[in-house]
FILUM-333719 format. One line per 3 residues: their letters; for each residue x, y, z of C-alpha. Coordinates in Angstrom, 3 decimals, decimal comma. Example, Ala and Ser with C-alpha at 12.3 -4.5 7.8 and 13.67 -1.06 7.14 Angstrom:
AS = 12,300/-4,500/7,800 ~ 13,670/-1,060/7,140
end
This chain:
MLR = -14,449/0,743/12,250 ~ -11,652/-0,960/10,630 ~ -12,551/0,337/7,213
EAY = -12,480/3,990/8,674 ~ -9,120/3,301/10,391 ~ -7,597/1,835/7,242
AHP = -8,891/4,735/5,040 ~ -7,601/7,447/7,390 ~ -4,403/9,167/6,219
AVE = -2,895/9,319/9,806 ~ -3,405/5,572/10,528 ~ -0,100/3,796/9,747
GII = -1,217/0,145/10,947 ~ -3,970/-1,881/12,811 ~ -2,862/-4,272/15,726
LWG = -5,362/-7,173/16,697 ~ -4,292/-7,944/20,341 ~ -5,594/-11,310/20,252
FWE = -7,953/-13,691/18,169 ~ -8,680/-16,964/20,083 ~ -11,647/-17,381/22,232
LGM = -9,668/-18,729/25,254 ~ -7,074/-15,966/25,003 ~ -9,198/-12,998/25,220
ARG = -10,347/-10,792/28,211 ~ -13,425/-9,915/26,652 ~ -15,968/-13,068/25,780
DAH = -17,174/-11,340/22,456 ~ -13,822/-10,157/21,017 ~ -12,501/-13,196/19,514
LID = -12,386/-14,287/15,744 ~ -11,653/-17,870/16,274 ~ -13,466/-20,083/18,940
AEG = -12,166/-22,329/21,525 ~ -12,384/-25,408/19,183 ~ -10,168/-23,569/16,449
DIN = -13,058/-22,629/14,151 ~ -13,434/-19,328/12,655 ~ -16,802/-17,473/13,964
EVG = -18,875/-15,162/11,939 ~ -16,668/-12,048/13,028 ~ -13,418/-13,977/11,990
KRF = -15,172/-14,708/8,480 ~ -15,916/-11,016/8,312 ~ -12,443/-10,001/9,284
LSL = -10,870/-12,108/6,749 ~ -13,267/-10,953/3,898 ~ -12,259/-7,348/4,732
KKE = -8,708/-8,190/4,568 ~ -9,112/-9,968/1,301 ~ -11,072/-7,015/0,005
WLT = -7,659/-4,776/0,822 ~ -5,608/-7,144/-1,163 ~ -4,697/-5,882/-4,871
ETA = -4,665/-8,321/-7,585 ~ -4,961/-7,399/-11,107 ~ -4,082/-8,516/-14,693
GSV = -4,333/-6,887/-18,027 ~ -2,331/-5,387/-21,094 ~ -0,205/-2,300/-21,551
DQD = -1,903/0,382/-23,455 ~ -0,713/1,834/-26,696 ~ 1,827/4,234/-24,776
GEF = 3,218/0,826/-22,917 ~ 1,503/1,665/-19,826 ~ -0,535/-0,374/-17,413
RFG = -2,547/1,589/-14,762 ~ -4,290/0,021/-11,791 ~ -5,759/1,316/-8,351
GFQ = -4,121/-0,329/-5,278 ~ -3,033/0,371/-1,778 ~ 0,418/1,142/-0,057
GTY = 2,527/-1,920/0,281 ~ 4,747/-4,145/-1,807 ~ 3,687/-5,541/-5,075
RVE = 5,117/-8,451/-7,174 ~ 4,729/-7,515/-10,725 ~ 4,990/-10,144/-13,326
VAR = 5,247/-9,170/-17,040 ~ 5,129/-11,827/-19,827 ~ 5,648/-11,352/-23,476
GSK = 6,098/-14,601/-25,475 ~ 8,289/-16,862/-23,777 ~ 10,163/-14,212/-21,832
TVV = 9,049/-13,356/-18,096 ~ 10,357/-10,588/-15,904 ~ 9,290/-10,374/-12,225
KML = 9,860/-7,210/-10,140 ~ 8,993/-5,999/-6,728 ~ 7,245/-2,698/-6,573
LVD = 6,858/-0,687/-3,295 ~ 3,958/1,997/-3,156 ~ 4,785/4,340/-0,193
KGE = 2,687/7,143/1,274 ~ 2,448/10,188/-0,761 ~ 4,291/8,680/-3,775
LPV = 1,746/8,633/-6,746 ~ 1,790/7,616/-9,457 ~ 4,529/5,112/-8,967
MLS = 6,361/4,088/-12,309 ~ 8,035/0,844/-12,854 ~ 10,174/0,447/-16,108
LQL = 10,924/-3,050/-17,476 ~ 12,974/-4,084/-20,571 ~ 11,825/-7,622/-22,071
end
């Protein structure tokens, strides 16, 4: 259900109202047990969250472009050439594709 919600264009966020076994009204809704250990559902949630993160590396093409597929959100872009490194933040908003970031090294 989380994958469907995350992919749906009308969904702008997902809220978890609780996660700890002793703080949940339903006995089977927790991600962390009473001792503080992550249960199987919690492990699956963390795996899914990691799947939704975008981390990539590569080189620019002959046109000086680097393309990647990612999700909406803020990205930290680090570009290195020789001894010079430039770090910029890049915001990918809903409906703004492709996003271009120009850098001078």
